[in-house]
C-alpha positions, 0 to 999 in steps of 0.5 A, spaced: 574 366 165 578 368 170 576 374 175 582 379 175 579 385 179 585 384 183 590 378 184 596 376 188 604 376 186 609 373 191 616 375 190 621 369 189 626 373 192 624 375 199 617 371 199 613 378 200 606 377 197 603 383 194 595 385 192 595 388 185 589 391 182 589 390 175 588 395 170 590 391 164 585 387 159 587 379 158 594 378 156 596 385 158 603 386 162 604 390 168 611 393 171 612 391 178 617 392 183 617 389 190 619 392 197 626 388 196 627 392 189 626 386 185 623 388 178 619 384 174 614 384 168 607 381 170 603 378 165 595 377 166 592 370 164 589 371 157 582 369 160 582 374 165 576 379 165 573 383 171 570 390 172 576 394 173 580 392 167 582 397 162 587 398 157 593 402 159 596 407 154 603 405 151 606 411 153 604 410 160 606 403 161 613 405 158 614 410 163 612 405 169 617 400 166 622 406 166 620 408 173 621 400 176 628 400 172 630 406 175 628 404 183 631 397 182 637 400 179 638 405 185 636 400 190 633 405 196 627 409 197 627 415 193 623 422 192 619 424 186 624 429 184 630 424 185 626 419 180 624 425 175 631 427 175 634 420 174 629 419 168 631 425 165 638 423 165 635 417 161 633 421 156 626 423 158 624 430 157 626 435 163 619 440 164 614 441 169 609 437 164 613 431 165 614 432 172 607 432 173 606 426 169 611 422 173 608 424 180 601 422 177 604 415 175 607 414 181 601 415 185 597 410 180 602 405 181 602 405 189 594 405 189 594 399 185 600 395 188 605 395 183 609 400 187 610 399 194 609 405 198 615 405 202 619 406 196 617 413 195 620 418 200 617 424 203 622 428 206 618 434 207 614 432 213 616 430 220 614 426 225 616 426 232 615 421 238 619 421 244 623 414 246 620 410 250 621 402 253 616 397 256 621 396 261 628 396 263 630 390 260 627 392 253 631 399 254 638 395 255 636 391 249 635 397 245 641 400 247 645 394 244 643 396 237 643 404 238 650 404 242 656 408 238 662 410 241 664 417 239 670 417 234 671 424 233 672 425 240 679 424 239 680 426 232 684 433 231 679 436 227 671 437 227 667 435 220 660 437 218 656 436 212 651 442 210 646 440 205 641 445 201 636 440 199 631 436 204 630 431 198 637 428 199 637 427 206 636 420 206 642 419 200 647 423 205 645 420 212 647 413 210 654 416 209 654 421 214 651 416 220 656 411 218 662 416 219 658 420 225 659 426 221 654 431 223 649 433 217 645 440 217 640 440 212 638 448 211 632 447 206 634 453 202 636 459 205 638 458 213 635 462 218 639 466 222 637 462 229 639 455 225 646 458 223 647 461 230 646 454 233 651 450 229 656 456 230 655 455 237 656 448 237 662 449 233 665 454 238 663 449 244 667 443 241 673 448 240 677 444 234 679 446 227 673 445 223 672 443 216 665 444 213 663 441 206 657 445 202 652 441 197 647 445 193 644 446 186 649 449 181 645 455 180 645 462 183 640 460 188 644 454 190 651 458 191 647 464 194 645 459 200 652 456 201 655 463 201 650 465 206 652 460 211 659 461 210 658 469 211 653 468 217 658 463 220 664 468 220 659 473 223 658 469 229 666 468 229 667 461 226 673 460 223 672 454 219 675 451 212 669 452 207 669 447 201 664 446 196 663 439 196 658 439 190 655 440 185 661 443 181 662 445 174 667 439 174 662 434 176 657 436 171 662 435 166 665 429 168 658 425 169 654 428 163 649 432 167 643 435 164 643 442 165 638 448 164 638 455 162 639 459 168 633 463 170 634 471 171 633 473 178 636 478 183 641 472 185 644 471 177 648 477 177 655 475 175 653 467 174 656 464 168 653 458 164 647 454 165 645 451 171 644 444 174 640 440 180 644 436 185 639 431 185 641 430 177 647 426 180 646 418 181 645 417 188 650 412 188 655 417 185 653 422 190 654 417 196 661 416 193 662 424 193 660 425 200 664 418 202 670 421 199 670 428 202 669 425 209 675 420 208 680 425 207 679 427 214 679 420 217 684 415 220 681 409 217 685 404 222 683 408 228 676 408 225 676 400 224 679 399 231 674 403 234 669 399 231 672 393 234 672 396 241 664 398 240 663 391 238 666 389 245 662 394 249 656 392 246 657 385 248 658 387 255 651 391 254 648 384 252 651 380 258 648 386 263 641 384 259 642 377 260 644 378 267 638 382 269 633 377 265 635 371 269 635 375 276 627 377 274 
C-alpha cells in the first residue's frame, strides 16, 4: 500500500513542484492548476491509503473542475466574485448560496494545494511599504526597470479611466498602465475629497479632458457614475464624460446574464434588468478598455516613444555599469 496523506506533483511546463494534501480514496481524481495556469486532472494510485483520504462528492469535484478550467481560460489572478460570474456565464446558478459554495471550494482547494494561493486576488485590502534600496547601484538597477517616459505630456488631451469596482482593478490596470492612463477606482460612491483631488489634478494639467466611466449596469452603478460627473462639474471641470461600460449594447452583444432590478431609492426611472460589470469575460473587458484608450492615442508616436525610452534605459545601464566598475 502507498501512504497518500500528501504527495508531490511537478508541472511539466514550468517545473514547479506542488505539495498536495489528498482527499480522494484510491483511484480518485483531483482537478489541479499550476501557478503557470496549466490545468490537469491528477489520479491517485489504486493502492493509495492514508489518514486523510475521503471521498469528494461528485458535485464538488465537478465544481472544482469548472473552477480550474475557468482560471486556466482567463490566465490571470481573479477575485472570488470574478470566478463566480464566469461560472454563472458557463451555466451555473446565480444566487448567494452558490456564491458561498464557490467561496468555500476555493478555500478548500488552496488549503489542499490544488489551487495556488496567488491565483486568487483580494483587492479589498492594501499594503503599504516605502521604496528603499540596499545601495546606489541597486537603485540605478531598479530604475532601469521602472523608468517610463511621459507619453501624454505632449498629447493634446488628458485621458482618465474611472472604475466603480475595486475587484476589477487588476483587469484594468494592465491596460491603463501600458498606455500610461490614470485609473481611478471609486469603490462605490466616491468621497467628495477623492473627486475634488482628481478635479484639481485635471485643472493643474490644463488640457481638454476625456473621462471614461465603468460601473455595473444597475441603478446604483449609474448613480455612482452620474455622481462623479456632477461633482466634477461642481468643481469647475469641463470634461467629456463617456460611459465605457457596462452598457445595454454590451449586455446584449455578449449575452451577459442579467438579474431583476432591486427596488431602491436609486431605481426610480431605471428600466429593465440589471447586470454586473464583472460578468464580462476579463479578456473582453480588457479589449473594451483598450479600444476606449486607443481612440485617443497616436500609435505611431506611442511606438516612437517606446524606442526613445529603451535607449534611455540603456543609458541608465551604462551609468550603472560605470558605477560598478568604479566601486
